KEFI-459467 format. One record per residue (C-alpha): z, y, x; residue in one letter. Coordinates in pm, 1 decimal. Each point is the difference from the previous one (the first is absolute). Last residue first. Layout:
N
         pz         py         px   aa
          Z          Y          X    A
...
END
This chain:
270
         pz         py         px   aa
     -232.0     1833.3     -960.1    S
     -263.2     -281.8     -103.3    G
     -136.1     -272.9      263.7    F
     -399.2       24.9      -80.1    L
      -50.6      364.2      -88.3    D
      277.8      151.1      154.2    Q
     -115.8     -148.1      317.4    Y
     -351.4      128.6      -38.9    S
       19.5      272.6      291.3    A
      147.8     -277.1      254.7    A
     -403.7     -101.6        7.9    N
     -115.9     -282.1     -218.7    H
     -180.1     -336.2       84.6    H
     -118.5     -243.1     -205.5    S
      -40.7     -351.5      -98.9    P
     -119.3     -106.0     -319.3    S
      213.9      -82.8     -268.3    V
      147.0     -371.8     -117.0    N
     -235.8     -149.5      253.6    A
       -9.3     -338.8      -82.6    H
      -34.0     -292.2      309.2    E
      -61.9     -294.6     -179.0    I
      208.6     -275.9      -50.8    S
     -127.9     -296.5     -276.7    G
       66.6     -121.1     -311.6    Y
     -162.3     -143.2     -294.7    Y
     -396.7      -58.1      207.7    D
      169.3      -34.7      277.9    K
      178.4     -304.8     -106.0    A
     -332.5     -181.2      -12.7    S
     -149.4     -111.6     -296.7    R
      145.7     -138.7     -280.9    W
     -242.6       66.1     -314.8    N
       78.2      184.5     -284.1    T
     -205.2      327.4      164.6    S
       62.7      309.4      173.7    K
      339.7      -54.6        6.5    P
      215.9      324.8       61.7    A
       89.1      115.2      369.5    V
      341.1       91.3       53.7    Y
       26.6      267.5      320.2    V
      226.3      -20.2      249.4    R
       15.6      354.5      204.3    E
        8.1       87.3      300.4    K
       69.6      324.0       98.7    K
     -192.4      337.0       10.8    T
      119.6      312.2      202.9    F
       69.4      353.1      -97.2    T
       71.5      275.5      253.1    S
      195.9      305.6       88.0    I
       58.7      165.8      349.6    S
      242.3      149.1      208.0    M
      270.6       45.7     -187.7    P
      203.2      274.0      -57.4    R
      342.3       79.1       23.6    H
      116.8     -257.5      254.1    P
     -255.9      147.5      309.3    K
      125.9     -163.7      310.4    R
       21.6     -356.4     -143.9    T
     -370.2       84.9      -73.8    S
      -43.2      -97.6     -367.1    W
     -311.2     -258.1     -159.0    E
       61.2      -80.6     -336.4    L
     -167.3     -273.1     -204.0    A
      -82.8       41.1     -388.9    T
     -139.2     -290.5     -235.9    F
      228.2      106.9     -242.2    D
      140.0      329.9        7.6    K
      355.4       87.6      128.4    V
      240.3       63.9     -304.8    P
      222.1      333.5       33.9    S
      351.7       -0.5       17.7    C
      262.5      314.3      -87.8    D
      202.8       94.9      313.7    L
      331.5     -109.5       86.6    P
     -121.1     -168.8      380.1    T
       25.7     -246.4      248.7    A
      209.1     -309.0     -284.5    C
     -181.6      151.7     -254.3    A
     -325.4      -72.9       94.3    V
      129.4     -410.1      -82.5    A
      173.6       94.1     -282.7    E
     -366.9      138.8     -151.7    R
     -139.6     -364.9       74.5    T
     -213.1     -144.9      266.8    T
       33.8      255.3      266.0    G
     -156.9      314.5      136.4    F
      172.6      291.6      170.1    A
     -184.9      331.4      175.6    Y
        3.0      252.8      222.2    G
      323.1      170.8      171.0    Y
      138.5      309.0     -104.8    G
       19.1      -49.6     -375.4    P
      -71.9     -416.9      -18.0    I
     -306.2      -28.4     -249.6    R
       11.6     -280.1     -289.3    A
     -199.3     -280.8       22.3    S
      -40.3     -307.0     -246.4    V
     -189.9     -374.0       87.5    L
       -6.8     -244.4     -255.2    S
     -236.9     -331.0       67.7    A
     -279.9      -28.4     -211.9    Q
     -270.3      158.9      102.6    D
       11.2       11.2      369.6    D
      241.5      209.8      204.9    K
      -22.9      117.2      387.1    V
      193.0      218.4      253.4    I
     -113.0        0.7      321.4    T
      208.6      206.7      263.0    L
      -80.6      136.9      316.4    R
       64.4       66.8      364.6    K
     -237.5     -264.4      132.0    A
      226.6     -163.9      218.4    K
      269.5      -45.3     -281.7    A
     -238.3     -137.4     -239.6    D
      191.6       41.4     -314.5    L
     -135.4     -222.2     -286.8    L
       99.6       60.8     -324.5    A
        0.1     -229.5     -352.5    F
     -140.0      -52.5     -366.7    A
     -141.2     -332.8      -80.6    F
     -159.8     -231.1     -234.5    Y
     -195.7     -295.1       25.6    G
     -300.2      -62.2      218.1    E
      -65.7      125.6      336.1    I
     -367.5      -23.7      176.0    S
     -139.2      341.9     -147.1    A
      324.7      126.0      167.9    L
     -123.4       -7.8      340.6    G
     -149.9      348.4     -114.0    A
      320.7      162.2       53.9    T
       15.2      -54.5      327.8    G
     -214.7     -258.0      166.2    K
      172.0     -286.4      200.2    D
      322.6      150.6       23.7    Q
       -9.4      118.2     -320.3    M
     -104.6     -354.3     -157.0    A
      267.7     -185.0      269.3    R
      278.6      199.8     -136.9    L
     -110.9      -50.7     -342.7    L
       24.6     -413.9       74.1    L
      339.6       89.6      105.2    E
      150.4       64.1     -308.1    S
     -118.8     -426.6     -109.8    D
      314.7      -60.9      192.1    C
       16.6     -275.5      191.8    T
       15.6      167.2      338.6    T
     -158.8       26.5      361.8    S
     -357.7      -66.2      -56.5    S
      -65.7       36.5     -372.8    N
     -394.6        1.5     -121.1    K
     -248.1      248.2      -97.1    Y
     -373.6      -73.0     -154.4    R
      130.0     -271.5     -272.7    D
      268.6      252.5      -75.2    S
      308.3       10.7     -266.7    E
      250.2      242.1     -147.3    V
      281.0       41.0     -156.7    I
      168.1      358.4      -56.5    G
      278.9      274.1      218.4    N
      -85.5       74.7      347.1    H
      157.5      100.8      335.0    V
     -237.7       43.2      291.5    L
       91.5       37.3      360.5    A
     -215.1       63.4      298.0    Q
       33.8       83.4      384.1    E
        2.6     -381.3      116.4    V
      -27.5     -184.8     -330.5    D
      261.1       53.3     -299.7    L
       40.0     -146.8     -303.9    M
      355.6      254.3     -149.6    P
       47.3     -233.1     -201.9    H
      155.5     -317.2       58.4    T
     -242.9     -263.2        5.8    N
      123.8      -45.2      323.2    D
      405.6       52.7      -38.0    L
      -24.9     -333.0     -244.7    S
      -40.2      -47.9     -368.2    K
     -320.2     -237.5      -97.9    G
     -227.3      152.0     -243.8    C
       25.7      218.6     -324.2    T
      293.7      158.9      143.1    A
      190.3      311.8     -181.7    K
      -12.2      250.1      330.2    R
       69.8      375.3        7.9    G
     -167.8      197.5      269.8    H
       40.6      318.5      132.9    I
     -320.6      226.9      209.2    I
       93.5      336.5      159.3    L
     -252.6      262.1      158.7    A
       84.2      289.9      222.8    S
      338.0       76.6       87.0    G
      -31.3      -83.9      372.5    D
      230.2     -291.3      -75.2    S
      333.1       32.2      231.1    P
       36.5     -313.1      245.5    E
      298.6     -263.0     -104.8    N
     -224.5     -202.3     -269.2    Y
     -297.1      -24.6      314.3    G
      -19.4     -330.5     -102.2    V
      144.6     -233.3     -263.3    Q
       10.6     -352.9     -120.9    D
      308.7     -172.4     -184.6    H
      -47.8     -392.7     -133.7    W
      381.8      -47.1      -12.1    G
      301.7      224.1      -90.8    E
     -211.6      258.0     -149.5    S
       67.1      397.9      -69.6    W
      209.5      -15.7      306.5    E
     -264.9      223.3      215.0    T
      -68.5      251.4     -270.5    L
      366.4       63.1      -50.1    R
      140.1      166.9     -305.9    N
       12.1     -374.7     -133.1    T
     -260.1     -195.9     -215.6    L
       -0.7     -363.6       61.2    L
     -416.2     -124.9       30.1    P
      -95.4     -318.6      137.7    N
     -373.1       21.3       58.3    S
       63.3      308.1      178.1    S
     -229.0      285.4      154.3    R
       49.6      294.4      237.4    I
     -326.3      148.1      124.7    H
     -103.3      292.2      296.9    A
     -365.0       89.1       89.1    L
       -0.2      158.2      326.7    K
     -108.6      400.1       13.4    G
      374.2       77.8      210.5    S
      167.2      156.1     -265.2    R
      -53.6     -312.7     -255.3    S
     -272.6      -65.0     -188.5    I
      119.5     -105.9     -315.8    W
       31.3     -445.8     -201.5    A
      245.5      -91.8     -250.6    A
      117.5     -389.7     -107.1    G
      209.0     -153.8     -256.2    F
      -46.9     -364.4     -122.4    G
       34.2     -275.9     -241.3    D
      223.0      272.0     -229.4    R
     -220.5      194.1     -210.9    E
      203.5      -58.3     -329.3    G
      -12.9      365.5     -131.6    T
      340.2       56.2      127.2    R
      -72.0     -116.6      314.2    E
     -332.5      237.9       46.8    F
      234.4      232.4     -100.7    Y
      251.8        1.9      325.6    R
     -333.8      -63.0      219.8    W
      -82.1      342.6     -142.0    A
      322.1      158.9       73.8    H
        7.4     -139.7      341.0    R
     -345.2       82.1      148.1    I
       91.5      354.5     -169.9    I
      356.4       46.1      226.7    S
     -153.3     -179.4      294.4    N
     -315.2      253.6       12.0    R
      230.7      309.8      -51.1    Q
       58.7      138.3      297.5    A
     -435.6      -60.6       50.6    P
      -63.3      251.7     -306.7    N
     -287.5     -162.6     -158.7    H
     -412.4      -51.9        3.5    G
     -267.4     -143.4     -140.1    T
      251.4     -186.6     -168.8    L
      -33.1     -406.8     -181.2    F
      209.4     -169.0     -224.2    L
      -87.7     -350.2     -138.4    L
      180.1     -305.0     -207.1    K
     -112.2     -339.1      -14.1    C
      -75.2     -146.1     -345.6    M
END
């Protein structure tokens, strides 16, 4: 599987060391098919670095001898959100398919495997692009047209917003970063790349929205639904149609609801 690390806030002077630390951990655990990270620059623009052929050294700009892409690396970050990805490819290994998935001022990193009848790829062959298209179309309501499993973060530099989402199958844990906000990761070891504090699991079907200007507390917490394939038991011994035996329906695992910050601990944990 891919591995993730999201920070709601960070020390700009430690940006590079946090990315290197996370990527070295990803490499040790087998996510070697692509590394990527995205953040907001001091001037307010989306910045990123990606490599589908990573060669780890102490200088980010030399971490790949080929298939390398970076925008805004030389400008300091604004100290807000930082999203980091290590890829184990389930589709073609290429720069386009390397996370983050990018579109104008948005960047998305994802762990899981998804598909959709509604959303289509337009710039990659990576299934993670479907999540980007769904979120651009309807926000978390678009996830009702996504099948599979996922944990992901979407950083929107224009809206100054970080959205973190976890379904009922993907792993995601979090811990505080004293003075800077929170770290989220697919494993405790990933979170440990940013903070030494103990982790708590993120609850299923949770979507958190953070203002990049306020990294210490989410703006909103909500639940969502996704599309599930449900096996339908045969109604008789007569063969009728495939729909009698197996269908694809929109199945509400939980009822959508919205919560203010006061319910943060109830949904998300301490």
